[in-house]
N, C-alpha and C positions, 0 to 999 in steps of 0.2 A: 916522308912525310906530307900529307896533303894539306894546303893554305887553302881554306873557306875563307872569303870576302863575303861581310857583312855589312849592312847599309841602314842607314836610317834616315826615313825621309820625314823632312820639316816642310808645314804648310808654310805659305808664305803667301801674303796681301800688301798689296802697296796703294796710294793713290799719289795722285801728282800734277804739277801744272806746270807749262812748259813759257816761257815769254818771249816772245819776239820782241827784235830790237827801239819798235816804235810801240809796246806796248800789249798787244794781242797778245790772245793767249788761248791755248786750249787746254784740256782737260784730262785724265785719265784715270784707269780703275785698272789692276791689274791682279793675278792671284798665279800659285803654280806652287813648284815644291825645291826645295834644295835638298841635296842628296849627298847626307855625311858618310864616307865610310868608317866603317868600325874595324877595329881588330880582335884578334880571337878573343879579348877577354871582352868584346862590347865596348869598348872603351872608341872615343872618337879619335881617328887620325889627326895629323895636323891639314890645314886650307893648303890648296885652292880645295872647293866644294863645292859640283858645279849644282848650275841650277836650271829648270826650264818652267817657262811661265808664258798665259797668255794678257793679254791687253786688248779693252775697248777704250775707246773716244768718248768721252760721257760730256761736253761742251767746249763750248768755245767764245769767242767776245771778237770783234774788228774783224779782218777778215778772215779769220776760223769761226764766223758762227756760222751755226747748220753743218758744222763740218761731223764727219762719221769716219768709222772705220776702228779697224780689229784685227789682232795678230798675234803672234807668239815671237818670243824673246828664249834665248839660252845662251850661256854665257859662266863664267867662274867667280866666287869671293873671293877675296883673299885674305889674309890676315890683318893687312894693314887698313881694312874697310874700303879697299876699291875694288872696282868689278869691272870686269871688262865683257861684253855683249853682245849679240849679232841677233838684230828686228828682221823681222819678214812681216808685210801683211799689207792693207789698203787703207789709205786713208781718201778723203772725198770730200772737198769744202767748196760751195758754191760763193764766199764770201774774195777768193781771191780770183774773180772774174769782175767784181763790181768796179764800176768807176765812180770816183770821187767826184 
């Protein structure tokens, strides 16, 4: 008997803000896909589910003012709501070179 694996692709989008200890922030957006494996009856198998996303820096304050960047993220989403991921990309900020 041959086993056929089916998958459902679910679009994901996100936004967020990272805050440094001194209150400076940088904002990002992301979009991508979650890959949910299905059994032969087209029912979802239990997590973890793999995902792939792209992200872009969309703003910042303080030392992150003028920050630009983009990249990709890949990882897994687990049943308890946690994720593990690896991001790669390029970010650049002129604010880190500012003298106070």
